[in-house]
FINUKOL-709819 format. One record per residue (C-alpha): residue number from 1; residue in one letter; chain; x, y, z. Coordinates in Angstrom, 1 decimal. Example, Ala and Ser with C-alpha at 12.3 -4.5 7.8 and 13.67 -1.06 7.14 Angstrom:
2
+-----+------+-----+--------+--------+--------+
: seq : type : mol :   east :  north :     up :
+-----+------+-----+--------+--------+--------+
:   1 :    a :   A :   12.3 :   -4.5 :    7.8 :
:   2 :    s :   A :   13.7 :   -1.1 :    7.1 :
+-----+------+-----+--------+--------+--------+
END
This chain:
321
+-----+------+-----+--------+--------+--------+
: seq : type : mol :   east :  north :     up :
+-----+------+-----+--------+--------+--------+
:   1 :    m :   A :  122.3 :   65.9 :  112.6 :
:   2 :    r :   A :  125.3 :   66.0 :  110.2 :
:   3 :    i :   A :  128.0 :   63.8 :  111.6 :
:   4 :    l :   A :  131.7 :   63.2 :  110.7 :
:   5 :    v :   A :  132.8 :   59.7 :  111.4 :
:   6 :    t :   A :  136.6 :   59.1 :  111.1 :
:   7 :    g :   A :  137.5 :   55.5 :  110.2 :
:   8 :    g :   A :  134.0 :   55.0 :  108.8 :
:   9 :    a :   A :  135.1 :   52.4 :  106.3 :
:  10 :    g :   A :  136.3 :   49.9 :  109.0 :
:  11 :    f :   A :  134.5 :   47.3 :  111.0 :
:  12 :    i :   A :  132.8 :   49.4 :  113.7 :
:  13 :    g :   A :  132.8 :   52.6 :  111.7 :
:  14 :    s :   A :  130.9 :   51.1 :  108.7 :
:  15 :    q :   A :  128.2 :   49.6 :  111.0 :
:  16 :    l :   A :  128.0 :   52.9 :  112.8 :
:  17 :    c :   A :  127.5 :   54.7 :  109.5 :
:  18 :    h :   A :  124.7 :   52.3 :  108.6 :
:  19 :    r :   A :  123.0 :   53.0 :  112.0 :
:  20 :    l :   A :  123.3 :   56.8 :  111.7 :
:  21 :    l :   A :  121.9 :   56.7 :  108.2 :
:  22 :    r :   A :  118.9 :   54.5 :  109.3 :
:  23 :    d :   A :  118.3 :   57.0 :  112.1 :
:  24 :    g :   A :  118.0 :   59.8 :  109.5 :
:  25 :    h :   A :  121.3 :   61.6 :  110.0 :
:  26 :    d :   A :  123.7 :   62.8 :  107.2 :
:  27 :    v :   A :  127.1 :   61.2 :  107.4 :
:  28 :    v :   A :  130.6 :   62.1 :  106.2 :
:  29 :    t :   A :  133.5 :   59.7 :  106.7 :
:  30 :    l :   A :  137.2 :   60.3 :  106.5 :
:  31 :    d :   A :  139.2 :   57.1 :  106.0 :
:  32 :    n :   A :  142.7 :   56.3 :  104.6 :
:  33 :    f :   A :  142.0 :   52.6 :  103.8 :
:  34 :    d :   A :  145.0 :   51.5 :  105.8 :
:  35 :    p :   A :  146.4 :   48.2 :  104.4 :
:  36 :    y :   A :  146.6 :   46.7 :  107.9 :
:  37 :    y :   A :  144.1 :   44.3 :  106.4 :
:  38 :    d :   A :  142.8 :   44.0 :  102.9 :
:  39 :    p :   A :  141.5 :   47.4 :  101.8 :
:  40 :    a :   A :  139.0 :   45.6 :   99.5 :
:  41 :    i :   A :  137.0 :   44.8 :  102.6 :
:  42 :    k :   A :  136.7 :   48.5 :  103.4 :
:  43 :    e :   A :  135.8 :   49.2 :   99.8 :
:  44 :    h :   A :  133.0 :   46.6 :  100.1 :
:  45 :    n :   A :  131.8 :   48.4 :  103.3 :
:  46 :    i :   A :  131.6 :   51.7 :  101.6 :
:  47 :    r :   A :  129.6 :   50.3 :   98.7 :
:  48 :    a :   A :  127.1 :   48.9 :  101.1 :
:  49 :    i :   A :  126.9 :   52.3 :  102.9 :
:  50 :    r :   A :  126.3 :   54.1 :   99.6 :
:  51 :    a :   A :  123.5 :   51.7 :   98.7 :
:  52 :    l :   A :  121.7 :   52.6 :  101.9 :
:  53 :    a :   A :  122.5 :   56.3 :  101.9 :
:  54 :    g :   A :  120.4 :   57.8 :   99.2 :
:  55 :    g :   A :  122.7 :   60.8 :   98.8 :
:  56 :    r :   A :  123.1 :   61.4 :  102.5 :
:  57 :    f :   A :  126.7 :   60.0 :  102.7 :
:  58 :    s :   A :  130.0 :   61.4 :  101.6 :
:  59 :    l :   A :  133.5 :   59.8 :  101.7 :
:  60 :    v :   A :  136.8 :   61.7 :  102.0 :
:  61 :    r :   A :  139.9 :   59.5 :  101.4 :
:  62 :    g :   A :  142.8 :   60.6 :  103.5 :
:  63 :    d :   A :  144.8 :   60.4 :  106.7 :
:  64 :    i :   A :  143.7 :   62.1 :  109.9 :
:  65 :    r :   A :  147.3 :   63.5 :  110.2 :
:  66 :    d :   A :  147.0 :   65.3 :  106.9 :
:  67 :    d :   A :  145.8 :   68.9 :  107.0 :
:  68 :    e :   A :  144.7 :   68.8 :  103.4 :
:  69 :    a :   A :  142.5 :   65.7 :  104.0 :
:  70 :    l :   A :  141.1 :   67.2 :  107.2 :
:  71 :    t :   A :  140.3 :   70.5 :  105.4 :
:  72 :    a :   A :  138.5 :   68.5 :  102.7 :
:  73 :    a :   A :  136.5 :   66.7 :  105.3 :
:  74 :    w :   A :  135.5 :   69.8 :  107.2 :
:  75 :    a :   A :  134.5 :   71.4 :  103.9 :
:  76 :    q :   A :  131.6 :   68.9 :  103.9 :
:  77 :    g :   A :  130.3 :   70.4 :  107.2 :
:  78 :    p :   A :  129.3 :   72.1 :  109.3 :
:  79 :    f :   A :  129.0 :   69.2 :  111.6 :
:  80 :    d :   A :  126.9 :   68.7 :  114.7 :
:  81 :    r :   A :  129.1 :   65.9 :  116.0 :
:  82 :    v :   A :  132.4 :   64.2 :  115.3 :
:  83 :    v :   A :  132.8 :   60.5 :  116.1 :
:  84 :    h :   A :  136.5 :   59.6 :  116.0 :
:  85 :    l :   A :  137.1 :   55.9 :  115.4 :
:  86 :    a :   A :  140.2 :   56.1 :  113.1 :
:  87 :    a :   A :  143.2 :   54.5 :  114.7 :
:  88 :    k :   A :  146.0 :   52.0 :  114.4 :
:  89 :    a :   A :  144.5 :   48.9 :  116.0 :
:  90 :    g :   A :  145.9 :   45.7 :  117.5 :
:  91 :    v :   A :  148.1 :   45.1 :  120.6 :
:  92 :    r :   A :  150.6 :   42.7 :  119.1 :
:  93 :    p :   A :  151.5 :   44.7 :  115.9 :
:  94 :    s :   A :  152.0 :   47.8 :  118.2 :
:  95 :    l :   A :  155.0 :   46.0 :  119.7 :
:  96 :    e :   A :  156.6 :   45.9 :  116.3 :
:  97 :    n :   A :  155.9 :   49.5 :  115.3 :
:  98 :    p :   A :  155.2 :   51.6 :  118.3 :
:  99 :    a :   A :  156.2 :   54.9 :  116.7 :
: 100 :    e :   A :  153.4 :   54.5 :  114.0 :
: 101 :    y :   A :  150.8 :   53.7 :  116.7 :
: 102 :    l :   A :  151.7 :   56.9 :  118.6 :
: 103 :    a :   A :  151.8 :   59.0 :  115.5 :
: 104 :    v :   A :  148.3 :   57.9 :  114.4 :
: 105 :    n :   A :  146.6 :   57.4 :  117.7 :
: 106 :    v :   A :  148.0 :   60.5 :  119.5 :
: 107 :    d :   A :  149.2 :   62.9 :  116.8 :
: 108 :    g :   A :  146.2 :   62.1 :  114.6 :
: 109 :    l :   A :  143.8 :   62.6 :  117.5 :
: 110 :    l :   A :  145.5 :   65.9 :  118.2 :
: 111 :    k :   A :  144.8 :   67.0 :  114.7 :
: 112 :    i :   A :  141.1 :   66.1 :  115.1 :
: 113 :    l :   A :  140.8 :   68.0 :  118.4 :
: 114 :    t :   A :  142.5 :   71.0 :  116.9 :
: 115 :    f :   A :  140.2 :   71.2 :  113.9 :
: 116 :    c :   A :  137.2 :   70.9 :  116.3 :
: 117 :    r :   A :  138.6 :   73.6 :  118.4 :
: 118 :    d :   A :  139.1 :   75.9 :  115.5 :
: 119 :    r :   A :  136.2 :   75.0 :  113.2 :
: 120 :    g :   A :  133.7 :   73.1 :  115.3 :
: 121 :    p :   A :  131.8 :   71.1 :  116.3 :
: 122 :    t :   A :  132.4 :   71.4 :  120.1 :
: 123 :    k :   A :  131.0 :   67.9 :  120.8 :
: 124 :    l :   A :  133.0 :   64.7 :  120.1 :
: 125 :    v :   A :  132.9 :   61.0 :  120.8 :
: 126 :    v :   A :  136.4 :   59.3 :  120.8 :
: 127 :    a :   A :  137.0 :   55.6 :  120.7 :
: 128 :    s :   A :  139.3 :   54.3 :  123.4 :
: 129 :    s :   A :  140.0 :   50.7 :  124.6 :
: 130 :    s :   A :  139.7 :   48.4 :  127.6 :
: 131 :    s :   A :  143.5 :   47.8 :  127.1 :
: 132 :    v :   A :  144.2 :   51.1 :  129.0 :
: 133 :    y :   A :  143.5 :   49.2 :  132.3 :
: 134 :    g :   A :  146.5 :   47.0 :  131.9 :
: 135 :    n :   A :  146.8 :   43.6 :  133.5 :
: 136 :    t :   A :  144.2 :   44.2 :  136.2 :
: 137 :    s :   A :  141.8 :   41.6 :  137.5 :
: 138 :    g :   A :  138.2 :   41.9 :  138.4 :
: 139 :    a :   A :  135.5 :   44.1 :  137.1 :
: 140 :    l :   A :  137.0 :   47.3 :  135.6 :
: 141 :    d :   A :  135.3 :   50.6 :  136.3 :
: 142 :    e :   A :  136.2 :   54.0 :  134.9 :
: 143 :    d :   A :  137.5 :   55.4 :  138.2 :
: 144 :    m :   A :  140.2 :   52.8 :  138.5 :
: 145 :    p :   A :  143.8 :   53.9 :  137.8 :
: 146 :    a :   A :  144.8 :   53.4 :  134.1 :
: 147 :    d :   A :  148.5 :   54.2 :  134.4 :
: 148 :    r :   A :  150.0 :   50.7 :  133.8 :
: 149 :    p :   A :  149.6 :   49.9 :  130.1 :
: 150 :    v :   A :  151.3 :   46.8 :  128.9 :
: 151 :    s :   A :  151.6 :   47.6 :  125.2 :
: 152 :    p :   A :  152.2 :   50.6 :  123.0 :
: 153 :    y :   A :  148.7 :   50.4 :  121.7 :
: 154 :    a :   A :  147.3 :   50.6 :  125.2 :
: 155 :    a :   A :  149.6 :   53.5 :  126.0 :
: 156 :    s :   A :  148.5 :   55.4 :  122.8 :
: 157 :    k :   A :  144.9 :   55.0 :  123.8 :
: 158 :    r :   A :  145.4 :   56.2 :  127.3 :
: 159 :    s :   A :  147.4 :   59.1 :  126.0 :
: 160 :    g :   A :  144.5 :   60.0 :  123.8 :
: 161 :    e :   A :  142.1 :   60.1 :  126.7 :
: 162 :    l :   A :  144.4 :   62.5 :  128.6 :
: 163 :    l :   A :  144.7 :   64.7 :  125.5 :
: 164 :    c :   A :  140.9 :   64.9 :  125.3 :
: 165 :    h :   A :  140.7 :   66.0 :  128.9 :
: 166 :    a :   A :  143.3 :   68.7 :  128.3 :
: 167 :    w :   A :  141.2 :   70.0 :  125.3 :
: 168 :    h :   A :  138.1 :   69.9 :  127.3 :
: 169 :    h :   A :  139.7 :   71.9 :  130.1 :
: 170 :    l :   A :  141.4 :   74.4 :  127.9 :
: 171 :    y :   A :  138.9 :   75.0 :  125.2 :
: 172 :    g :   A :  135.6 :   73.7 :  126.6 :
: 173 :    l :   A :  135.1 :   70.9 :  124.1 :
: 174 :    d :   A :  132.5 :   68.3 :  125.2 :
: 175 :    i :   A :  134.1 :   64.9 :  124.8 :
: 176 :    s :   A :  133.1 :   61.3 :  125.7 :
: 177 :    c :   A :  135.8 :   58.7 :  125.5 :
: 178 :    l :   A :  134.5 :   55.1 :  125.1 :
: 179 :    r :   A :  136.5 :   52.2 :  126.2 :
: 180 :    f :   A :  135.5 :   49.3 :  123.9 :
: 181 :    f :   A :  135.8 :   45.8 :  125.2 :
: 182 :    t :   A :  136.8 :   43.2 :  122.5 :
: 183 :    v :   A :  134.2 :   44.0 :  119.8 :
: 184 :    y :   A :  133.1 :   41.2 :  117.5 :
: 185 :    g :   A :  130.4 :   40.4 :  115.0 :
: 186 :    p :   A :  129.8 :   40.3 :  111.2 :
: 187 :    g :   A :  132.5 :   42.2 :  109.4 :
: 188 :    q :   A :  135.1 :   41.8 :  112.1 :
: 189 :    r :   A :  138.7 :   42.3 :  111.1 :
: 190 :    p :   A :  140.3 :   39.0 :  109.8 :
: 191 :    e :   A :  143.1 :   38.9 :  112.4 :
: 192 :    m :   A :  140.8 :   39.1 :  115.4 :
: 193 :    a :   A :  140.2 :   36.0 :  117.5 :
: 194 :    i :   A :  136.7 :   35.0 :  116.6 :
: 195 :    h :   A :  137.2 :   35.6 :  112.8 :
: 196 :    l :   A :  140.6 :   33.9 :  112.9 :
: 197 :    f :   A :  139.3 :   30.9 :  114.8 :
: 198 :    t :   A :  136.3 :   30.5 :  112.6 :
: 199 :    r :   A :  138.4 :   30.5 :  109.5 :
: 200 :    l :   A :  140.9 :   28.0 :  110.9 :
: 201 :    l :   A :  138.2 :   25.6 :  112.1 :
: 202 :    s :   A :  136.2 :   25.9 :  108.9 :
: 203 :    d :   A :  139.4 :   24.9 :  107.0 :
: 204 :    g :   A :  140.0 :   21.9 :  109.4 :
: 205 :    a :   A :  143.2 :   23.5 :  110.8 :
: 206 :    p :   A :  144.1 :   23.6 :  114.5 :
: 207 :    v :   A :  143.6 :   26.7 :  116.6 :
: 208 :    q :   A :  146.6 :   28.3 :  118.3 :
: 209 :    m :   A :  145.7 :   28.9 :  121.9 :
: 210 :    y :   A :  148.1 :   31.2 :  123.8 :
: 211 :    g :   A :  148.3 :   30.2 :  127.4 :
: 212 :    d :   A :  146.3 :   27.5 :  129.2 :
: 213 :    g :   A :  142.9 :   28.7 :  127.9 :
: 214 :    t :   A :  141.9 :   30.4 :  131.2 :
: 215 :    t :   A :  142.6 :   33.9 :  130.0 :
: 216 :    s :   A :  139.2 :   35.7 :  129.3 :
: 217 :    r :   A :  137.8 :   38.6 :  127.4 :
: 218 :    d :   A :  134.6 :   40.6 :  127.7 :
: 219 :    y :   A :  133.4 :   40.0 :  124.1 :
: 220 :    t :   A :  130.9 :   42.6 :  123.1 :
: 221 :    y :   A :  128.7 :   42.3 :  120.0 :
: 222 :    v :   A :  129.1 :   45.1 :  117.4 :
: 223 :    d :   A :  125.5 :   46.1 :  117.4 :
: 224 :    d :   A :  125.6 :   46.7 :  121.2 :
: 225 :    i :   A :  128.8 :   48.8 :  120.8 :
: 226 :    v :   A :  127.2 :   50.8 :  118.0 :
: 227 :    d :   A :  124.2 :   51.5 :  120.1 :
: 228 :    g :   A :  126.5 :   52.7 :  122.9 :
: 229 :    v :   A :  128.3 :   55.0 :  120.5 :
: 230 :    v :   A :  125.0 :   56.5 :  119.3 :
: 231 :    r :   A :  123.8 :   57.0 :  122.9 :
: 232 :    a :   A :  127.0 :   58.7 :  123.8 :
: 233 :    m :   A :  126.9 :   60.9 :  120.7 :
: 234 :    e :   A :  123.4 :   62.1 :  121.5 :
: 235 :    r :   A :  124.2 :   62.9 :  125.2 :
: 236 :    v :   A :  127.8 :   64.1 :  125.0 :
: 237 :    s :   A :  128.5 :   66.7 :  127.7 :
: 238 :    g :   A :  131.5 :   67.7 :  129.7 :
: 239 :    y :   A :  134.3 :   65.2 :  129.8 :
: 240 :    r :   A :  133.3 :   61.6 :  130.5 :
: 241 :    i :   A :  134.8 :   58.1 :  130.1 :
: 242 :    f :   A :  132.5 :   55.2 :  129.6 :
: 243 :    n :   A :  133.1 :   51.5 :  129.5 :
: 244 :    l :   A :  131.2 :   49.7 :  126.7 :
: 245 :    g :   A :  131.3 :   46.0 :  127.3 :
: 246 :    g :   A :  129.1 :   43.0 :  128.1 :
: 247 :    g :   A :  130.2 :   42.5 :  131.7 :
: 248 :    r :   A :  130.4 :   38.7 :  131.1 :
: 249 :    p :   A :  133.9 :   37.6 :  130.4 :
: 250 :    v :   A :  134.4 :   34.3 :  128.4 :
: 251 :    p :   A :  137.5 :   32.1 :  128.9 :
: 252 :    l :   A :  139.5 :   31.5 :  125.8 :
: 253 :    r :   A :  139.0 :   27.7 :  125.9 :
: 254 :    d :   A :  135.2 :   28.2 :  126.2 :
: 255 :    l :   A :  135.2 :   30.6 :  123.2 :
: 256 :    i :   A :  136.9 :   28.1 :  121.0 :
: 257 :    r :   A :  134.4 :   25.5 :  122.0 :
: 258 :    i :   A :  131.5 :   27.8 :  121.3 :
: 259 :    i :   A :  132.8 :   28.6 :  117.8 :
: 260 :    g :   A :  133.3 :   24.9 :  117.2 :
: 261 :    e :   A :  129.7 :   24.2 :  118.2 :
: 262 :    a :   A :  128.4 :   26.9 :  115.9 :
: 263 :    l :   A :  130.4 :   25.4 :  113.0 :
: 264 :    g :   A :  129.6 :   21.8 :  114.0 :
: 265 :    v :   A :  133.2 :   20.8 :  114.4 :
: 266 :    s :   A :  135.4 :   19.5 :  117.2 :
: 267 :    p :   A :  138.3 :   22.0 :  117.6 :
: 268 :    r :   A :  141.9 :   20.8 :  117.5 :
: 269 :    i :   A :  144.0 :   23.1 :  119.8 :
: 270 :    e :   A :  147.7 :   23.9 :  119.6 :
: 271 :    q :   A :  148.7 :   25.3 :  122.9 :
: 272 :    l :   A :  151.5 :   28.0 :  122.9 :
: 273 :    p :   A :  153.0 :   30.3 :  125.5 :
: 274 :    m :   A :  151.3 :   33.6 :  126.4 :
: 275 :    q :   A :  152.3 :   36.5 :  124.1 :
: 276 :    a :   A :  153.9 :   39.8 :  125.2 :
: 277 :    g :   A :  151.5 :   42.6 :  125.5 :
: 278 :    d :   A :  148.4 :   40.5 :  126.2 :
: 279 :    v :   A :  146.4 :   40.9 :  129.4 :
: 280 :    e :   A :  145.0 :   37.9 :  131.2 :
: 281 :    h :   A :  141.4 :   39.1 :  131.8 :
: 282 :    t :   A :  139.0 :   41.9 :  130.9 :
: 283 :    e :   A :  135.6 :   42.5 :  132.5 :
: 284 :    a :   A :  133.7 :   45.7 :  132.1 :
: 285 :    s :   A :  131.7 :   47.4 :  134.8 :
: 286 :    v :   A :  129.1 :   49.2 :  132.8 :
: 287 :    e :   A :  127.1 :   50.8 :  135.6 :
: 288 :    r :   A :  128.1 :   54.3 :  134.5 :
: 289 :    a :   A :  127.1 :   53.7 :  130.9 :
: 290 :    r :   A :  123.8 :   52.1 :  132.0 :
: 291 :    r :   A :  123.0 :   55.0 :  134.4 :
: 292 :    e :   A :  124.0 :   57.9 :  132.2 :
: 293 :    l :   A :  123.5 :   56.6 :  128.7 :
: 294 :    g :   A :  120.9 :   53.9 :  129.1 :
: 295 :    f :   A :  123.4 :   51.4 :  127.6 :
: 296 :    q :   A :  122.5 :   47.8 :  127.8 :
: 297 :    v :   A :  124.0 :   44.8 :  126.1 :
: 298 :    t :   A :  121.4 :   42.5 :  124.6 :
: 299 :    t :   A :  123.5 :   39.9 :  122.6 :
: 300 :    e :   A :  124.8 :   36.8 :  124.5 :
: 301 :    i :   A :  128.0 :   35.3 :  123.3 :
: 302 :    r :   A :  126.5 :   32.1 :  121.7 :
: 303 :    e :   A :  123.9 :   34.2 :  119.8 :
: 304 :    g :   A :  126.6 :   36.6 :  118.6 :
: 305 :    v :   A :  129.0 :   33.9 :  117.5 :
: 306 :    s :   A :  126.2 :   32.1 :  115.6 :
: 307 :    a :   A :  125.4 :   35.4 :  113.8 :
: 308 :    f :   A :  129.1 :   35.8 :  113.0 :
: 309 :    v :   A :  129.4 :   32.2 :  111.7 :
: 310 :    a :   A :  126.3 :   32.7 :  109.5 :
: 311 :    w :   A :  127.8 :   35.9 :  108.1 :
: 312 :    y :   A :  131.2 :   34.2 :  107.5 :
: 313 :    r :   A :  129.6 :   31.4 :  105.6 :
: 314 :    r :   A :  127.7 :   33.8 :  103.4 :
: 315 :    m :   A :  130.9 :   35.8 :  102.8 :
: 316 :    r :   A :  132.9 :   32.7 :  101.8 :
: 317 :    s :   A :  130.1 :   31.6 :   99.5 :
: 318 :    d :   A :  129.9 :   35.0 :   97.9 :
: 319 :    v :   A :  133.6 :   35.1 :   97.1 :
: 320 :    g :   A :  133.8 :   31.4 :   96.2 :
: 321 :    a :   A :  136.6 :   30.8 :   98.7 :
+-----+------+-----+--------+--------+--------+
END
């Protein structure tokens, strides 16, 4: 297949491109190298993809809201699938700039859907987020109401899901929306918890813990997420929402301890109040993804954190930091 991946230079996108190329597909990515974090990291990701691709990879630099960039990307087709990962990420930054989050995550998605309607393909996979569930306890399944977002980021992702349903209903597009649960692993964005805590503990600095440490997240290793994306891409039909998570939430205090064990240090913790926009717990019910996609998480949190720490140490050694 020939596949367009938006956001393919980022954390999940670059690893998806690697997987698709290894599986024998041709890949085109559209990415604007947003400076939300150091664009040099994305440049490194692209160089690694090109080294693997053997001519089966193309990069279009541009914004998903820009018709000229989209036209340039679609000129690399025709495509069999679009996997739409490009987005403004992060709950806390969305409180500071909600208009930009809505512009990219909703208006940008609308552009992608419109190009697919007018030029094909008719089959898409769209990245959503567990944040759409809001501050809800217990195992979260796809049939639960998702109408109480607690951040602009969450609201933008839920709006995107509804927009996808409208395009499926009106124009017959086959779309699967994937609700990712706290993805981590080698290459993770620098501001995300596991990367941030690893850097602080490696430098002998204290870790800032918001709340009493009992908040929990369903941390999901990036290889498992990528496998779920590929399975959804291969099977996309109708309009479906799938949770992609581990189903095993980890309390924040335990996560800090696990990272400390992997690094061989005893964490120092600076406790701070909970932050606005954060939910207390996430836990995925993945029965639908298991039943319909054959999705199964294989990486346990200690194994995944150890792999991340090993990658982090190699990365620090390579750059001489």
